[in-house]
BADRENSE-258235 format. One record per atom (N, C-alpha, C): x, y, z; residue in three letters. Coordinates in steps of 0.05 Angstrom, whole numbers, plus 5000, padded with zeros to 4 digits. Example, Ala and Ser with C-alpha at 12.3 -4.5 7.8 and 13.67 -1.06 7.14 Angstrom:
BADRENSE-258235
526448865156ala 524649105156ala 526449345156ala 525749555142ser 527349795143ser 525850015157ser 
***
This chain:
BADRENSE-258235
288116340769met 288316580765met 290016780788met 289216630810ile 290016730835ile 293016650837ile 293916430831asn 296416300833asn 298516590814asn 297016570792phe 298816720770phe 298816980783phe 297917140793ile 297617420807ile 299817380828ile 299917130845lys 301517170858lys 304617130854lys 304316950828asn 307716920816asn 308417230800asn 306217450802leu 307017680788leu 308817770811leu 308217730838glu 308617850852glu 312117850861glu 312517610848asp 315617580850asp 317617730832asp 315517830800val 317118050793val 317018250790val 314918380808phe 314118630818phe 315618720848phe 317218850857asp 318018870886asp 316118970899asp 314819270891asp 313319350902asp 309719320899asp 309419060884leu 306819000875leu 304418920901leu 303019030909asp 300918950925asp 298418750912asp 298718610919ile 297418310904ile 294518350907ile 293918480935lys 290818540941lys 290418750919lys 290918860903ser 290619060885ser 290218970856ser 291618780853val 291118680825val 289218480819val 288118490802thr 285618400793thr 286018260761thr 284118140747ser 284618050722ser 284818280706ser 283718540710asp 283518780694asp 285618870697asp 287118850712thr 290019120719thr 291819030690thr 292519320688arg 294919310666arg 297519310673arg 298619080669phe 301119080690phe 303619230678phe 302819340655arg 305119540647arg 304019910661arg 302019860670asp 301620180686asp 302920160716asp 303819970719asn 305419960746asn 307720110743asn 308720320761asp 311120520757asp 313720360748asp 314220140773glu 316319950758glu 317019820732glu 314819850724trp 314819690692trp 317319840675trp 319019590667ser 321119670650ser 321919440632ser 323719440613ser 324319240598ser 326318940614ser 326819060634leu 327818900648leu 325418680665leu 322918800671his 321418680682his 320018510659his 320218680637ala 318918460613ala 320218210619ala 323218220616leu 324917930619leu 324417720644leu 324317930661ala 323317740686ala 321017590683ala 318917770676met 316617620671met 316417330644met 318117380626ile 318117170612ile 319616930626ile 321116980636ser 322816830656ser 321216650675ser 319616810686met 318016720713met 316016480693met 314716560676ile 312716410659ile 313816180645ile 316416180639glu 317515950629glu 318515740653glu 319115840671ile 319415640697ile 317415540705ile 315415720714asn 313115630729asn 310715500719asn 310615560689tyr 308715460664tyr 309715340639tyr 312115320643ser 313815120618ser 312315240590ser 312215520593val 311315670568val 313315850560val 314015880531his 316016050524his 314216290507his 314616520519leu 313216770501leu 316616860499leu 316217060473asn 317817230469asn 317017530477asn 318517710462ala 317418000475ala 315818050458ala 315418080430glu 312818080415glu 310218010422glu 310217790437glu 307317650442glu 306717820470glu 309317850489leu 308318010507leu 307818260505leu 307818410484glu 307718700475glu 304418750466glu 303218470457lys 300618510450lys 299118460475lys 299518380491val 297418370516val 298118590536val 295918690550asp 295818910564asp 294618850594asp 292418710603thr 291818640623thr 292718300637thr 292818300657val 293318090677val 292017780662val 289417850660lys 287417660639lys 288717590616lys 289117780599glu 290017800567glu 293017560574glu 294717660592leu 296817490591leu 296317260601leu 295217210617phe 294016870628phe 292616710612phe 290716860596gln 289316750571gln 291916640552gln 293816770543leu 295916760525leu 297316540537leu 298516480558ile 299916290572ile 297816020565ile 295616060574glu 293915820574glu 293715720541glu 294015930525ser 293315790499ser 295415640485ser 298215710500lys 300215610491lys 301115380503lys 299415280523lys 300314980534lys 299814740523lys 
***
């Protein structure tokens, strides 16, 4: 999970990873946009070899839920 949170830092320019926990709602970040969603999908595919579509990403709210989704698709 720690490495996953570090990878999220690459998606969000102003993300302070010290403040991110598994319960953090990533869409609550002021930067969140459709471009960030695409960047997150790309980061997941590159780093975890898992393809997510926008509909799957919309169904999760927290960092933990996203991580669990990725793990379930491996």
